[in-house]
N, C-alpha and C positions, 0 to 999 in steps of 0.2 A: 813498856809498850803499854799502850793505854785500853788495857782491858777494863769492861762495862762492869760494873757490881750495882746492886740493888741499894745497898748502903750509901750510896753518893747520890742516889737517885731517888731517894726516898720520897720526895713530892711528884714527883712524875708517874701518875698512874699511867699500868699499860693500856693501848687503848683496847676497846671489846670489838672492832671492826677493822679489818684491813683487807686491802687486795695484794696477793700475791703474784707475780708475774715473774715467769720464768718459760721453762718448758715443762711437759709432764709424758709420765708415762700412759702407754705406752713406746713415745718416743724412747730410742735407746740412744742414751748420749748420757754423761756425766751431770750436764746443769738439770736435766730432768729426774734424774734418780735425786740430786743432791735438792731441788726445790721439793719433790715429792716428802724426801726426810724431813725436810724443814717444816712444811707445814706438820706433818704426823707430830712431831715434836712440840711444835707451839700449842695443837690441841690438845695435848696431854698435860703441858704445864700450864695452860689458860684455858680450861675446858668452857668457859663462856664466852670465848674469843671466837667472832664469825671469822672465817677465813674464805675470801673470796676468789678461785683460782683462776687466772687468765694464764694461757697458755698460747706460743707459739705452733702454728700449723703450717708445715712445710710442704703440706698437698701431698704427701707420700700414700694419704689412704689409710692412715692409723685410726683406729674406733676409740678415741677418748670416752673416758667416763662422764655421767651426764652432768656432773657437779664441775665440770672444768668449762671455761667460758675460752672458744677457741678464739684466735686473732690469726688472719689469712697473712703468714709472713710478707710476702709482697706487694699488700692491698692497702697502701696507705688511708684509705677511707677506713679500714678495719681498725687501725691504730684511735682512727677518731671515734670511731663509736664506743670503743673500749674507755675511750678517756670520758665518753657521756655517761656510758653507764657506771663507772666509779664514781663520776659525780654527785649523778643520781640514787645510787646507792646508799649516800652517807658513810663510805669508808671514811674511816679517820685518818691512816696511813697507807702507805703505798711502800712494799717492800720489793724492791725489784733486783733479780738476779741478770747481769751484766755480762756477756759474753760477746766479743765480737763475732761474726759469724752466724749467729741463731737469729739477726734482726733484718730485715727488709733491708733496702737503699743501699747509698755508698757508706761504707763502713758500720753500717745496722744504724743510719742514720733514721730511718720511720719512726725507731722506739720514740724520737726528742718529739715526733706528731704527737704522741699520746701525753707526755709530760708536758708539753707546752700546752695542753688543753685542758688541764687540770691545775687546781691550787692544792690540793690534798697534799700534806708532809711524805716529803720522801726520803726512805733510808734504801743505798742501792750498796750491794755485796758486788765489788768488783773482781769477777774471776780471770781476768788478765789485767796487768796493768803494763804500755810499752814504754820502755826507758825513751825509744825512737819511732814515735809513730811517724806514719807518714799525713799528709795535711787533711784527707780525711777522717782518718781517727784520731788526731790531733783536733780536728773542730767538733768531734762527736764528744770525747772525752770531755772537751772544754766545756760544751753544753750540760752535761752531765752533773759534771762537778758544780754548776753554778746552781743546778736547780736542785741538787739534793740539800737537804738538812743534815744530813748523816752517813757517811760512808764507813762501810765495813770492807776490810781486807783480811786475809787469812795468814799472812805472813810479815814478818816485820820491815823484809825489804820492801812491800808493795805500800808500808805507810811512806819509807824513804824517797819511793820514786817519787809520790805523791806531791811531798813537800819539797824535792829538790828538782823535780822537771814542772810540775805542776803548780808549784806556790802554795798550796792548801795550808789554811789554816789546822795547827794539828790538834785544836779540839775539836775538830770537825770529825777526827779519824779514829775509829776503833779497829783494834788486831782481834778477832774471836777466831780461834782455829775452827779447822774445817771438822763436824761434828762426825762422831762414830758410835757403832753401837756398844751397849754397855752389856759384856759377855765376860764371865771369870776367867782367869787366866788356866789354861790346860797346857797337859803333855800331848804334843804333837801325835805320840803312837797310841793314845787312846783314842783319836778321830779318825785312822787311815783305814780301819778296816771297810765301812761302806764304800769306799772310791778305789779299793783293791790296789792300796799301795801298802799294805803290810810288808815290813822288811825294809820298804825305800826309805833314802833320806830324801827328802822331797825340798825341793828348791822353786818357789811359785812364782810370777808375774801373772798378772790378773789385770784385763779393764778390756776395751774397743780396741782391736788391733788395726795399728796406722804404721806408717814409716816411719815416724819419728819418737817411736817406742823403744828402737835399738834392741830389739828383739836378737838380731843377728849377731851380736857381741856376745850375749850370752852362748847363744848355738855354738859360737868359734870358740869358746873357753871349755866347751863338757870334753871335748878328747882327753886333756889334761884331769879336768876332773873325775872324768870315769877311771882314769886309770889308775889314780888313787882310791876312788872309792866306787867299787864296780856297783854300788846299791843307788848310786845317784840319780835320782830321777827330774828332769826340768819339765814342768807344766806349767804352760802357758794357757792361761784360763780367759775365753770371751769371744765375742764376735765379731767379724771383722764391721769396723766402721762405717753405717750404712752410707757414708756418703762416697765412700771408698770405693763400697760394693756397685753404686750405681757409674761410677767413674771407670773401672774397672775391674770389675767382679772380685774373685777370689786370687788373684793374680799373686798378690802378696804372702798371701798364707800358702800359696803351693810353692810358691819360693823358697820359703821356708824351712817348709816339709823337705823339700828336694834338697838344701843346705844340710842339712843333718844328716840325711841318707848320704851323702856326698865326703862327708866327715866321718863315718862309720858310728854314729851316736843315735840313731835312729829309732833301736830300744832304750835310749837315756831320755828322747824327748818325746811329750806327748802333748796334741794339740787338742784341746777342748774346746769346741765351736759352739758355744752357747751362751746366751743372755742371762746370766744366773741372777734370779732375787738375793733380796738382801741377807735371807736367813739361810740361805743353800750358800750364797758366797762368804757367810762367817766360819761355815761349815768346811768347807774348802782351806779356808784361812788358816784356820785352827788347827789342820792335818799338816798344815807345811814346817817345815823345821828353819826353812830360812825364806827371807822374801824378798825379791830382786825388783830394781826400778832401773834399768838402765838407760833413761832417756838422753836424747840428744840435742833437748833445747838448756841452754844456761838458764836463759830467762823465767824458766817456768816457777809461777809461784805458788799455784795450787795444784796438789794432786790429791784427790780422794783416795784413789787405790793406797797411795804412802801413808794415810791420815790412816785407813782404816788397818793398816797392817800395823802400825805402832799401836793404838787402839786395842788392837788383838795380843800385844806383847811379842811381835813376831821381830826375831831379830833381822836387822834389815842392811841388806848392802846396795849400794845407789850412786850413782854418778851423782856429782858433786851441782844439780841445779838449785834455785833459790831455794826453796821450801825445804830439800832434804838438806842442805849446810845447815839451816835454822833447828828444822825437828829432830834431826840426829846429833846433833852439837852434845856435849857433855859426857861425851861416848856411850851415846843411847843407839849408836849404827855405827857403819862403816863406810867411807867415803872414796870410789874409786876413779881414774880419771876417764873422760869421754873416751867411748871408742878404742878403750884399751883391752885387750881382750886377754892378755895374760895377767894384767892386774886384777880384773873381774875373775879370774880361775885360781888366783893365790887366795885372795879374800875368801872366796867360799870355801875352797881345802882348807883353810885356817881354821873356820868357824867348824867347817864337818869333821875335824880333828880334834877337836877341844870342847866336850860337853860343856864343863863349868865355865869356859868363856861365851858356851852360845848360851847357856841358862842366865849367865850376868846379863847379857845383851838383853836377853827377854824381859827380866824382872824390873830393869832402867826404863825400858821401852812401855811398857804397860803400867808404871807408875807415873809416866808423864800423861799418856793418853786418858788417865780420871779425870782429866781440867778437859778432856775433847768429847766428853761423850755427849750425845744429844740434849741430854734433859739440860745440860750445862750450857749448850748452846742456846738454847730457847730461853732458858733464864737471861741471858744475856743480850739476845737480840729484843725481847720483849723490853727491855732496861732501855735498848737504842730507841726502838719505836717509841715509846713512852718519853724521850729526851726530844725526838724529831717533832713530837706534837708539843709538846711543853715550851719550845723554843721558836715554834712558828709564829711569825708577826702576825700580828692582829689581824682582822682585815678593817682599815681606817674605812669610813664612809663620812665625806666632810659634808658640811651643813651646806646646801643650798637651796636657793629659790625655784622652784619649779612653773614661776609663774611665765604663761604665754607670753612668748615673744612678739612683739610687733613685726609684722610682715613689713620686708625689708629688700626693694629690688637691685640693690648696689652689687651683690655680687653677681646677680644673671646679668646687668648690662656688662657687667666687667668681661664675661666670657660672652660677648656679643659682638658682632659687626654688620657692616653694611648687609652682609648677605644671610646671618642667622647667627643662632647659637653653636659655639663648638662643643664639640663632645668631651674632651678631656683635657686635664689640666697637670700642670709639674708643680705641685703644692696649689698653690691658689694663681697661678700665671696660665694662662691657657697656652694649650699645647695645639699648633697650628699642624702638627703632622697627621692627626687623624681626624682633621677635618671638621663637619656637622653630618647629622641624622634627623631624620624626619621624626623619630619619637622625641628626642629632647625639644626639637622648636612645637613640635603640637603639646608637648608639655608648659612650654614657656608662653605660647599661646592661652592657654586655659589660666595661665597665672596673670597675665596680663587683665582677664576680663574679673577677675578674685581681687587682685589688690583694693586693699579699702581707699586706702590714700595713695594717691599716683597726680601729678599734674596732667592736665588734659593734654598738652601739646607731648610731653613725655609717653603717657597713655598710648596717643593717636600712634606715635611714631615707631613704636615698637611692638604694637599691634599689625603694624601693617608690615612691618619686617619680616616677625615671624609667619603672616598669614601669607605672604608672597612666596616663602619657602614651600609651605605646604601647597599652594598654586603649581608652582615651580615644578614640584616632586609628581603632581597627579601625572601618569601615564592616562590617555586614554586608550590608546590601541591595546594595551595589556588589561585596562581596567582597573590597575592595579596605582599605589604610590609608590616611587623610589624610595629607599632609605638613605644611604651612603654617599655623601658627596664629599670630595676632596678640597682641599683648602683651597684649586684655584678653580673651583666652580665643577669641575667635572662629576656627571653620574657615575658612580661606580658599579650598577647594577641598573637592569630592565626595570624591575621591580621588586619592592622588599618583601620582607616576611608579613606572614599573615598578621601576627600581633602589630608589628607597626602598621599596617593600612589600617588594622583596627582603632589604633590608638590616634592616627590621623582624622579617621571619623568621629571618635570622641569630641575631637577636641574640636570639629565644624559643629557637633550637635550642642558642646556647652559656650561658643562662640556666637551660636544665634541664639541662643536663649539670656546670654549676660554681659555680651559687649557693651560698651558704651556708648559706644556711636552707631548709629542706624546704619552706614554704611558697611560698616565690618560685619553686623547682623546679617543686612541683604547678601552678599559676599559670601558668608557661611552659609547661608541656607541653599543658596545656588549652586555651590561645588557640591553640599550635601547631597542636593536630591540627582545629581550627574552621579557621585560616588555610590552611592546607597544600593543601587539596584546590582551592581556587578561583586561589590564587596560582599553582599547576604549571601554568596554562595559559599565563605570560606568555611572552614571546617574545625580549625582547631579552638579548645577551649576557651583560652585569653580572647581570640578574635572574636567568639562569640558573645564575651560576655563586653568585650568593648563597645560593641555594635548596640547590645544592649543599653549600657551608659549613653552609646551618642542619642539612640533612640528617644530613649527616655527623656535626656535633655531636650531634645526637638520635640516632644509632645508635651515639655511644659511649657513651652513657647507656643507650642501649635497644637493642641488637644487633636482635631480633627485631620491631623497629617496620617492619611491612610498606609503610605509605601512605609512609615517610621514606626507606626503600630502594627503593620504586617512582619516587618522583620523583627521587630521585638519579641513577637509572642514566637514567631519560628526559632531565633535563637534560642530564648529561656528553655522552649521545650526539647531544643538541641544539649542545653547544659544539664537540664535534668536527667536526659537519655544516659548522658556521660554518668553524670551519680549512679543510677540504678545500674551501670555495667559493673563500674568501678567499686563500688560499695560493699566491703568485708566487716564482719564483726571487727570493732573495734579501729575500722577506717573507714569512717563516713566522709567520704572524698571523691572529688570527680576524675581522677586519675590514680595511677597506681604510685605515681611519683610524686615528691611536693617539687616545686621549681619556682620561679620569681611570681612578685604582685600577687601571691595567692590570693588574698582577703577579697581581691577584684571578681571571683567567681560566685561567691555568696553574695556579693552586693549587688550581681546583675540580679539574682534569683530576687532579692530583695524590690529592686526596683522594677523589675516586671511584675511583680504578683502586684505592687501599689498600683501601676498602671493598668493592668488588666484586671484588678480588683479579684486576683486568685489566691487563696488563700491556700492551695498546697505550696505556691511557688514561695510565698511569704515563708510558710513552715519549714521549706527544706532550705531556704536563705540562712534561716535564723540556727536551724540545726549545723548544718555546715559552717558557720561562721562559729558560733559554739565549740566547733569543733577542731576549728584551724587555730581558734584563739587559746585552747588549751595547749596543742602542740606549742604556742611560742608563748609559755608561760613558764618561767625556770620554775626549780622548786624553791627558793626564797620566795615567789610570788612574782617578782617583775617580769617586764615583757623581757622576750630572749627571740629575735627576728629568726626565721627559717635560715640557717646558714648555708653559702652557697655549695659549701661540702655534700650536702644533705641531697642535691639534686642528682636526678636517675637512679635512685635508692628505691628499688620498689618494696611499699610498704614498711620502710623502716620509718623508725621514729626520727626526726631530726637532728641533725649534728649541729653545736652551738655556731660555728664559724665557717666563714667570713660573714657578719650580720651586715646587711646593707639597708640605708634610710628608705630605699625604695618598699619595704615591707611595712616599715612603722607606719609610713604614711598613707598605705592602701589600707592599714587597718584602722587606721582613724576614720578613714572616709566610710569604710565599710559598716563601722559601728554605728558611725550618725546617721547613716541607711538603716542601722537597725532599730535606734531610737524613734525615728519617721515611724516605724509600723508596729512597735513593740514597746510600751513606756516602762521594761524592766532598768533600775539604773546601773545593772551590771554592764550594760551596752557603754553607759557612760564613764564606768569604771576601766572599761575595756578602752575607750579612744583616750582617756588620761594617761592609763600608764603606758600606751604607746608612743603617746606625746614625750612623756619623760625620760623614755630611751635616749630620746635626742639630745635631752639635758644632762645625762648621768645618771641616772636610773636604771642602769644596767648591769653586763656581767663584770666587767671590769671598773664600774664606778667611775666611769669616763665620760666627760660632755662630747659629743661630736659637734654641737651648734659651735661656731665660733662668732659670738652677735658682736664684739667688735668690728669684725668686717663682713657681718652678715653672710658670713660662711659655715659649710658644714662638710666634716670630713667625708669620705667616701665610703667609709665602712668602720666593721670594728674586727680585729684579727686578736687570735690569740696573746700578740705581741703588743698590744695596742692600736689606737686610730689608724687606719690608713690615710695620710695627713696630705692626701692630693685632693683638690677639690673639685672635681667635675661638675659636669651639667646637670644630670640624673641626679646627684645627693644634693645639690644648690637646691635645685626645683622640689624635690622632695619635702625638705625643710621649711622653704616658704609657702609651699601648699599647705602642709600639714599646720602652720602656723594661722593660715587664712581661715582654713576650716575651723581651728579650736577657737579663732578668734569669734567668726560667726556664732558658733555655739555658745560662746560667754554674752552674749548679748542678750540670750534669754534663761543662759544660767550664769550670774555673775562670780560666783566662787570658782568656777572653770578659770577665768580670768587672773587668778590668784594662784591656782594652784592646787587649790585646796582638795582634798580626798571626797572620792563620791563611796556612801558608804552601801556596798553592793554584794551580794553574794558571787560565789563561783561559779561559773557558765556552766549549765550542762548541758552536754550534748545528746 
């Protein structure tokens, strides 16, 4: 048995801050009780240890202690949020209590959603280890075992299954018995009076009542026992399992009570329908003469009730499930066959008839139980946690260059054809099944105006292609742009979303200002003037922001453009109104939720403030940009794009995954816009941090940019990059590189990736 001791781990310090994940009282289940006792024991053994408790909330309406952090059992985003909180808390280790049935998803796989989103060292206690799991159970168990640094089981058979069925490394497995309270060995008769059991020979079973407990077999044994021992009393202590109550009510309990009456032993069987706390439970145990576990599942590896009984020095009679065979070995208890009423009756009769034999079992059980007391478990688990932390591989951050990449349109053109730019790819190969969208073609048109080096013929060809897509997308009857087009050039809608329409208008404004060929500038101005009046009525925050960016670009080219000036002021005021309505303490934002392209909203206020010479808009832009920058700053200081899992969660801190290149590019552009109105070097530092995200300065220390093919992966997931290279991601990298190259012309150090010395932004 691989028991842990401090002697073998002298060099491993016990962590001073852990996250403990399981169930919690007042939820009525064995895992909740065990988890609570583990926490109490660790706190007593290591007073300086901070223990953050995370508990599954099954929605039953229980009121939990204020220091328990709840995870909605069937809400996958709640698991992701818990992972974020654990990462940001500074916890040095996670101790997970794993049992099938307490976590959401197929075979409880939602817990993997949490574990995959944190790199904190993991110790997992396996309360059930299936020798013949189904496909989902095997998948979850394999993932748990891969993620865990150390595995704790409470029986040798559990260790054997891990070695034989799952191929685990024995060095990672520790057998630590279930904890028990530390109470003296006492004579049962001295404890019976408070329960009204004086003069009775008490046979006890306790725990949540469920069909697999085998209680009916002891009741069927009671006629023979009562005939030999008229003072015998079988006490069934415990409430019915809450899940069973929800499904069947108290059918099981009433059926068992009826069985006792039918057999004529109603006076010899007593049910106590109560969920008892540990101290009262131990009093009941100490008052019992014999403890019985007639369980029906041969594979049961852990039974807290059996452990408690042995720890209190109870003579135990049990069916031969796995833990009973181990803990009652060496004549520490009596085993009887499953579902054998006669054998159960004979074993109980034999012990009740021989007090010396009864006392011998009590002493042997109590002596064995000394190694199981909670303080011993805490000592061993503390060492196990220390070992998990000490053996966690160090985070390796390779040396790499953060120099700005030269813009390269190769991958953009690879994703384009005579119609326009295709939306999606399979790895780096265009996926024609998803066709085209105006969003990507608008971005591609902007890129053609920003590329610093490109042959005139190539620039002209592709500027015309992307411009033609936008022109064809305009629907004059609706006053909107269409968005999605199939590969066979059929429009899939008569008008696109407000955001896509706003982005198309933005591309027209930039093309009017920056296109190299006069004919492209003239075309852009023509369609801009047609589209602006109907599009100015759009109301979504990002559509308003894109209109401001479009009008700002137009005003750069034509300062006296009255329609652009009017629309810019209208949409900027609309954004300011959104901010006023949604802003709360600690939530300086335009909406109750975070979504995509977030930095475009403060950027629009900065552009509007500059053109309208309104300091109020500039101040709001700087304030909101500082706030969103802080939301996108990892505890280690690097840029962390708002993850897509964050979308639609009102007033919640952002979740870290999945991160998309679009957010980094938007942040770069917004930071550069901030620099234009505020010389604070913190804005330069923000732009550099967001750009370095592409190059590997991110949560996974993994580059998204693939310079060899001018590509960019589609996002950062907990498992690494999404290796597809779709249009949005490719364009985000190239537009970001264009922006940083322009910035480097006035700040040469930027091109080499040198750090800007800047304070942390303050909202």
